[in-house]
C-alpha positions as CSV (number, residue, x, y, z in Angstrom):
1,M,95.2,90.1,81.9
2,D,98.8,88.9,81.7
3,N,98.5,88.1,78.0
4,I,97.4,91.6,77.0
5,P,100.4,93.7,75.9
6,L,101.2,96.9,77.8
7,I,100.9,99.0,74.6
8,F,97.2,98.4,74.4
9,F,96.7,99.9,77.9
10,L,98.9,102.8,76.9
11,W,96.9,103.5,73.8
12,V,93.6,103.4,75.7
13,G,95.1,105.7,78.3
14,A,96.3,108.1,75.6
15,F,92.8,108.1,74.0
16,L,91.1,108.8,77.3
17,F,93.5,111.6,78.1
18,A,93.1,113.1,74.6
19,T,89.3,112.9,74.9
20,G,89.4,114.5,78.4
21,F,91.7,117.3,77.2
22,A,89.5,118.0,74.2
23,M,86.4,118.1,76.4
24,M,88.1,120.4,78.8
25,V,89.3,122.8,76.1
26,M,86.3,122.8,73.8
27,K,83.2,122.7,76.1
28,R,81.9,125.8,77.8
29,N,79.7,124.0,80.3
30,T,81.4,123.4,83.7
31,I,80.0,119.9,84.1
32,F,81.6,118.8,80.8
33,V,84.9,120.5,81.8
34,L,84.8,118.5,85.1
35,M,84.1,115.3,83.1
36,G,87.1,116.0,81.0
37,I,89.3,116.5,84.0
38,E,88.0,113.2,85.4
39,L,88.8,111.4,82.2
40,M,92.3,112.7,82.2
41,L,92.7,111.6,85.8
42,N,91.4,108.1,85.0
43,A,93.8,107.9,82.0
44,A,96.7,108.6,84.4
45,N,95.3,106.0,86.8
46,L,95.0,103.4,84.0
47,N,98.7,104.0,83.2
48,L,99.6,103.5,86.8
49,V,97.8,100.3,87.1
50,A,99.1,99.0,83.7
51,F,102.7,99.7,84.7
52,S,102.3,98.1,88.1
53,R,101.4,94.7,86.6
54,S,105.0,93.6,86.8
55,D,105.5,95.0,90.3
56,D,105.3,92.4,93.1
57,Q,104.5,94.9,95.8
58,N,101.6,96.4,93.9
59,Q,102.7,100.0,94.5
60,G,100.9,101.1,91.3
61,M,97.7,99.6,92.5
62,M,97.9,101.4,95.8
63,M,98.7,104.7,94.1
64,G,95.8,104.0,91.7
65,L,93.4,103.6,94.6
66,F,94.7,106.8,96.2
67,V,94.1,108.6,92.9
68,L,90.6,107.3,92.7
69,V,89.9,108.5,96.3
70,V,91.3,112.0,95.5
71,G,89.3,112.1,92.3
72,V,86.0,111.4,94.1
73,C,86.8,114.0,96.7
74,E,87.7,116.5,93.9
75,M,84.4,115.8,92.1
76,A,82.3,116.2,95.2
77,I,83.8,119.6,96.1
78,A,83.6,120.8,92.5
79,L,80.0,119.8,92.1
80,A,79.2,121.6,95.4
81,V,80.9,124.7,94.0
82,I,79.0,124.4,90.7
83,I,75.7,124.3,92.6
84,Q,76.6,127.5,94.5
85,V,77.7,129.2,91.2
86,Y,74.4,128.2,89.6
87,R,72.5,129.7,92.5
88,Q,74.4,133.0,92.1
89,F,74.7,133.3,88.3
90,K,71.6,131.2,87.2
91,G,73.8,129.3,84.7
92,I,76.9,127.1,84.5
93,D,78.5,128.2,81.3
94,I,82.1,129.4,81.8
95,D,81.7,132.4,79.5
96,Q,79.0,134.0,81.5
97,F,80.9,134.1,84.8
98,S,81.9,137.6,86.0
99,S,82.5,139.1,89.3
100,R,79.7,141.2,90.7
101,N,80.6,144.6,92.2
């Protein structure tokens, strides 16, 4: 991994972030929006790990592990909320959500 230049990791991270942002903006399904958010989180995580390659204390790796744990917790809570929304509204499209009076 030491012979791969840093710019390649940055390009992959930028591509993942752009893909996640496009999914988050263009899709109306909440599952796809969550997948887009997760891609953006993983792109930031890839940049953390790529920049920590030259760090002797591996602070970027520890921060990357923390980001992964937070991402898993966020996904579990979000999926639980989506299940409850599906039970109430009988669908998961963002456009159909409205408050009931």
